[in-house]
N, C-alpha and C positions, 0 to 999 in steps of 0.2 A: 660521478666525480668518482675518480681512484681513490680509495678508502686511506692509500699509503702514501701516495703523493700530493692529493689534491689537485690532481689534474681534471681538468674538463673533458672527458671523453667525448659526451654528445649534447646537445643540445634539445631536448623535443617540444614544442607547443601544443600541449593537449588541449587548449579551449576550442579548438576546432575539429576535432576528432569525430567519429561518427556517433559514437555511443555516449560521448560526456553531451553533444549538441542533443541526441534523444533525451539522456538525464534532463536536461535543462528546460526541455522543451516540456516533459510532463509534469517537471516540478514547478516551473511557473511561466511556461510559454515565451521563453527566450526574453521575457521582462524582467524588470526589477523584482526581487523579490515582493518590497511592498505594494506592487500592483498584479504580478502574475498569480501568487498565491491566493492572495482571498477570491480570483476568478477559478480557479481552479477547484479551491474548496467549495465555492458556490456550487457548482456544477456538479461536486460530490454530494452534495446534500439534495442537489431534484435529484440525482439518482438513486438516491437513498430512498427518498418520499416517492418514486416513481416504483420502485420494487415492492414497498410495502402496499401503498394502495393496488398496485397490480394484483397482490396476494388476496386483497380484502375483495376485490373486484372477482376474482376468480371464485374463490372460497365457493362450496356448493351447499345447496340448501337440505338435501338428503342425500342419504348412503348411497341409493340407486345412482344420481348424477355423480357422487366422487368417481366410483368406477367409471364411468364415461371419461372423464377428466382425467384421470390420472394415470391412464394405458392409452397406447396406440392401438387403435382399431382401423387399420389401414386396409382396403382392399384393393384390387385391380381397377376398381371405377372410382377409386377416391378421387377428386381433385385437387388441384395443385394448391388452392385457396384453402381449403380442409387442410393438408397437410402442413401447409405455412402458419394458420390458428393452430394446430397442436404442437408445432415445433415451438412453437410463441408461449404457449400457455403451459402445457405440459413440462417442458422443458426448463423452462422458467421459474416453474413451480420447484422442482427437486433441484435447482441450483441456487436456488434464491439464498439459502442458509448458508451458503458458503461464499458466494457471489458478494453479499452484502458485507461481507468482513474487509475486502480489498478496500473501499472510499472510506468503511470507517477508519482503518488504519491508517488512511492519508490524510483525514483531518488533524490528524494528531500535529502533524507537520504546518497545515494551511492557517491552523487557527491557535493562539495561544490559550485562547479561555476553553477549547474542546481537551488542549493537552493537560490544563489544569484540571479539567472535571473530571478526566480520567484518573488522574494521581488522587484527586479528594472520593473518589469511589471506592478504588483499590485500597487505599489508606484507611478506610472506614468511615468517610466521615470528617477527617481530619488534615488540617493543612500544615503537613511537614515542611518545613523552609529548609532550602539545601544550603549547608553550610559552605560557603565560598570561603576557600583559604586563599589568602595572597602572599606569596613570599615572594623574596627577590634574589636575586644573587650580588653577592659581595666582591668589588673589584679586588683582586689582590696580586701586588709585585710579583707575587711569589706561587704565582699558580701552576700548575702542574702542567705538563705538554698535552695531554689525553684524558681531558674530563669526560669526554662522549666513551671511552673503552672502559672509565671506571663506571658509568652508571650502567653501561650496557653490562657489565660483569655481574654486577649487583642485582640487575634484572634475572639474567638467567639463574644466577648462584639462587637467590629466594624464591622466584618462578620456575622449577626447572620443567615442570610437568606443562608449562603454557604451551599454545599454538602458535601465536602470535605475541611479537613481541616489538614495537619499533618507538623512535623518538621523533619527537619536535623541535628544530632548532630554535632557540632564541631570537627574539625580532628584532631587540635591542639591548644596551650594555646591563639593566639591572633583570633582563628576564631570566627566564631557568629552562633546564631542558626535560621537557615533559615526558616521561617514560610511559606507552600502554602496554598493559598485558590482558592478552584477552586468550581466553581457554575456549573461546568458540561452541564448545559442545554444552557448558553449561553455563556460559554468560559469566564466569566469574570474572569481568574483566574489574582493573586497579589501574588508575591513574598515580603515576607518581612525580614529583618535582627534586629536579639537584640542581645544586650551583653550578653556573656555567663554567667557572673558573678552575674549581677544586672537584667536581663529580661528586659534592657531598649531598648525602638525601638531608633534604630541608622539609618534606612533606610526604606523606606515606598514604597514599588515596586510601578510601573508605573498600574493604573486601565486599564481595556480594553477600556474605552472610549478614553483615553490618544493613546494607540497604533496605530501603522499605518497599513495601510491595509495589507501591507505583513505579519506583525507580525499578525495578526489575521488568515489569510491565513494560515500560519506555525500552529496556534495553531488548526485550523482545520484538517489538513493533515492526521494525525493519523486516524481520526473519517472519513474521505473520502476513506481512504486507505481500513479500515476494513470494510466499512458500517455502521459503527455506527452512524453514523450521521443521520441515517434513522431508528435508532434505533432495535429492533430483526426484522423487517422487513429488514431491510434494511441490517443486517449481514446474514440475508438468502440468500438474493440475491447477494451480493460479494460471498459467500458459492458456489452457484450454478456457477455464473461467472466464477469463478476461475477454478470452475470443467470442466466446458465448455472450457476454455481457454487451460487446459491440455488435452482434447481430440483434439484438431484442428491439432496437430503435427502428431498425431495417424492416424485422416482420412487421413491428408493430404500425410502423407508417402503412404498410400493405395492406393491414388487416383494417386500416382506418379508409385509407384510400377506396377498397372495395365496398366499405358499407356507405360511403359516403356517396360515392358516383356510381353504384349498384344500377347496371341497366335492367329499366323497367321492361318488363314482357309487354306488350301492347296487349290492351285489356279487348276479348271476344264481344262484339256486337251481336247480341240476338235477332237472329230474322225476324220481321213482325208475323205474327199467327192469322190468316186468313180464314175467316171463315166461310161455311158451304151455306148461301140462304136455301138450299132446295133440301139442305140435310135435316130432316126431324128429330127431337130428341125426347 
């Protein structure tokens, strides 16, 4: 919309855009959240269990075996089955400590009990209830013409170093204009509420310093999950970790198949020994 004339310039339906569909597929399998999220969450739990049990099975009994299991010792004569086995085990061991972070952070969105558990641990075993402040706009015949401009000016004036400032339009006659301020680098995000008729500040959200450790971890959860916490290098690392994690079921299946349906060499039959009756001992 044109912010000066309110004319509609373009209408775009983002529900069927490629990346939105991929995001929803990853989030809930394109199903309702109540159905899709538990399926995704259960799959993440199974993946975590497979990673942990895989390391337990991999763990060597002595130092000599440890060297053999932590280094690639391929030769020209090394067969592909052995290479597949080493890729699954050696790469799997080194990447496990970072790969396991991806499903763990995903569980925060899949299950409320897991998110509550993360908050409880981060807050030192205490359950800190979030204060939900409900404020409403008061309809007034003396409403100013541009309350959005007033709210936006206040956000910019009070948070001059913010990287992102955006606002949500109220959904009904008593709703409020919600202003969001995000510093991105250090996650000092703040949510403010304004009267939709006058632009008056009704509630100033909790600043980063006043938030609990659980709330701070929740703010970082998405960046940790996607690797964005490390910038572009972190995203690239998360991409390759995810790609390798997707290869683990394939290489693991090939190992299982080779062991289960391994071709057995035909047993050698010994020729019967014939004794010479004329020979004397």
